[in-house]
N, C-alpha and C positions, 0 to 999 in steps of 0.2 A: 504494499500500499504506499502511495506517495504522500509524504507529509505536506500538509498545507500550512505555510507560515505567512502570517500577516506581516507587512513591512515593520509594524511597531514591535513585533517579536523577533525580528531578524537578529538583533544583537545577542539575544539568548541563544539562538541557534548557532550563531557564529562562535560564541564562547564555548559551547559544547564541543565544537569541532576545531577549536583554535590550534591544537597541535597538528592537525592534518592539513593546514593551509587551505581553507575553504575557498570555492570559487563561486562567484555569481555569473552565471551565464545569460547574458542578454541576447535573446533570439529575435529581436525586432529588426526591421529593415534599416539600412543606413540613413534614410531620410528621418526616420523616427528617432534614431539616436542623436542626429544633429538637432532635432527639435527639443528633445529632453533627455537628459542622461543623468546618471548617478555617480558620485564621487566614491571611489573605492576606499572604504574605511574598515579595516579588519578582514578584508577579503581581497582576492585577485578578481578583477573584472575582465571577463572574456566576452567579446562580442562576435557572435556567429549567427547570421540570420537563419531562421528555421529552414528556409528553402535550400540552403547549401550545407546544412549540418552533416548530412551523409558523406559528402565529399571531404569534409574537414574534421570528421570525428576523431582522427588520430592526433588532433591538437589538444584533446582532453585526456586527463589522467584518470582512469577508472578507480584508483585508490583514494582520490581526493573527494571530499564532499562537495556536491554541486547543488546550488539553489538556482532554478531557472526563473527568468524574468522576462515578461512581454508588456504589452500595453495594459490589458485588463486581466490577464491570467489564463486565457484559454489556450493560446499557442504554447505558452511555457508549460502548461500541464501536459499537452501532447508530447513535447520534447522530453519532459521528465519521465513519462511512461516509456518512451522509446529508449532513453538512456538506461533505465532500469532493466529493459528487456535485453540490452546490449551488455549487461554485466556490471554496470556502475552500481556500487554497493550502497552509497549514501546519496540519495537524490531527494530534493524537496522542490515544491513549487511555491513561488512567492505570490499568494493569493491577492488578487486585486491589481497586480502588476504595478507599473510605474504611476499609474493614476492614484492608486492607493498610497504609493510611496510619497507622493506629493502631499496627500491629505494627512498622512499619519507621521511621516518622518521629516520631510524637508519641503516647506512650502515654496521654497525657491526653485524647485524642479517644475518647469511648466507642464500644465495640463493640455492635452490636445484631444 
């Protein structure tokens, strides 16, 4: 089962996985990332659009915890399920996506 993490609870999830160098995987399109992005604090930010993930999967380490991020949480959930099926051991979905991130964590992140 894929863990659902609200942005407001991300710091706790990161702390639980601090020794394993957690990754936030942003699966949005380049124009979306240019419109609104997050600052990596306590995690490595990796941006791979959902549509090219299959070709770039080898850029991710299956042993590191991965929390997937998109606009509202739908695409990231699909990616999280895919990663789990590919053998990634610790996968989570950031529920509500970057929209919720703006509402819960950082109002400076534009909403679109």
